[in-house]
N, C-alpha and C positions, 0 to 999 in steps of 0.2 A: 560372353563369346565375340564379340565384335572386336573388343581388344585383341584377345586371342589369337584370331583370324588375322588381325592385323601383324602382329608379332611373327605369326607364322612366316608372311609373305616376307615380310623383310629380311628374315633367315634365309629363306629360299632364293634371296635375291643373288646369292653369292657374288657380292662385289668385289672389286680388285681393293685391297686394305690398302697399298699405295695412291690410290685415285680416289680413294673414298672422300678424302679431305677436299680434294678437288671438286668433287660432283657436290658436296654439301649446298644446300641453298634452300631459303626459308620460302620458297616461291614451289619448291617441290615437297612432295610427301614422301613419308619413308620408304615407298616401295621405289619410287622414281629415283630419289637418291642412292637406295642400294643397286638399283639397276644400271645407273650412272655410272656406278663405280666400277664393276666388270668382276669382281671377286666373290659375288654370292649368289651364282647360278642356282648351285643346289638347295638354296634357302629358298630363293623364288620359286623353284619348281616344287617344292616341297610344300610353300603355302598355296600354290596353286591347287595342288591333289587333296591340302586339306580342305579348300575352300576357304582361305582366311586372307586372302589377296584384299578384297574389298574391307575387312575390319582395318587391316595395315594401312588404308587407303583412307579410313575415317577420320573423323572429328580430333580423336584423341585428346589430350596428349598420352602418347605412350612412351616408353622407353625400353628399347630392343637392345638386346646383349646378342648381338649378331656373329653368329658362326661363318666363317669363310668355307669356301669350296675345299682349302686345304684342311680345316678343321672336321670337314664332314667326310673326308678321304680318310683319317684317322681310325674312323669307326671300323670295326670287325667288317671282312669282305661279304657283300649281301644284304647289310644291315639296312642301308639306304633303298634300294632295290625292294626289301621287303616291306618297308614302311609307307612306301609309294602305292603299293598294292590297294585298290578300293577297298577289300575286306579290312583293311588295317588304318583305317581312316583314322578312327578313335586313338589310336594309339599315338599317330601321325598328329595328331593335335594337340595331343597331351604333351608331346615332347615339345611342340613348337610354342604352345603360350606358355611352356615354362621358361621360356627366354624373353618373356613380355612383363613388363611391370607398368602398373596405369600410373599417368603422370609423367612428367616432364623431371627426369632425375640427373643432375649434372655429374662429373667426375668428381667435384668439388664435394658434392653430398653424398656420392657413393664411398667415398673413403670412410665418412664418420657413420656409416652403417655396418651391422654386422650380420644383417640379413633384410630381404625385401621380397615380400608378397609377390608372386607373381598371379598373371590374371587366371592360371588353371588352379588357382587357391594353394599351391604349395611354395614355400618360400625357398629363396636363393641364399646360401652361406656366402658371405664377402667377408674378405680378410684382406690383409695388407702387410707386406713385410719387404724391407729393402728397397723400397719404392714400386715394387710390385704388387699390383691389387689382383685379386682373386677372386672368380666368382665362380664357385663349386671346384670343380677341379680344371678349370679354365682358365687362362691369364689373359688380361685386357691388353691389347697391343694398341689401339686407339680409341680416342675419346670425343665426345662432344661432338659429333658429326651432326649437324642440326637438319632438322626437316620442317615442314610447315606444320606437320602434327605429331611432332614429339623429337627424341633425341635417338643416337645410333652409339652404342659401345660395342666395338669388334673384339672378338674374341676368338682364343685359337684353338677351342675344344667346343664340341656340341656337349651340352649339360644334359642331362637325363633325371627326371624326375624319381 
């Protein structure tokens, strides 16, 4: 559960993809790296609502497939607001933890996988074609953003369990 909470926080950070690489630091945890990027505000807010921030700041290591604010904006109108309601905390947690894989999995390792079990117990499907890596229906847009307790890979869509 702690790993899941950490993953959710990273997603909620809504960091800026272009600034994420600049923000990476082995002195900062996943949440701090995501927050400094500026394009993961929704992810960070969601992690806070789900109570996952401390897990994402924990020892790890964790691999987070972090959707950007733009990725959250692609969801149907009202989806994020609905998930952030206290009565939907379990659903939000399930979604966020589906973006987190235990361990530190680099891009070089991801491309050799067909799936990866997440901390919520379900497996993400991984595929690669024409130099593009897909995590379920999301395209990986930035990779190997290092943090003291794991690694972040940026995705362009929110993946749902």
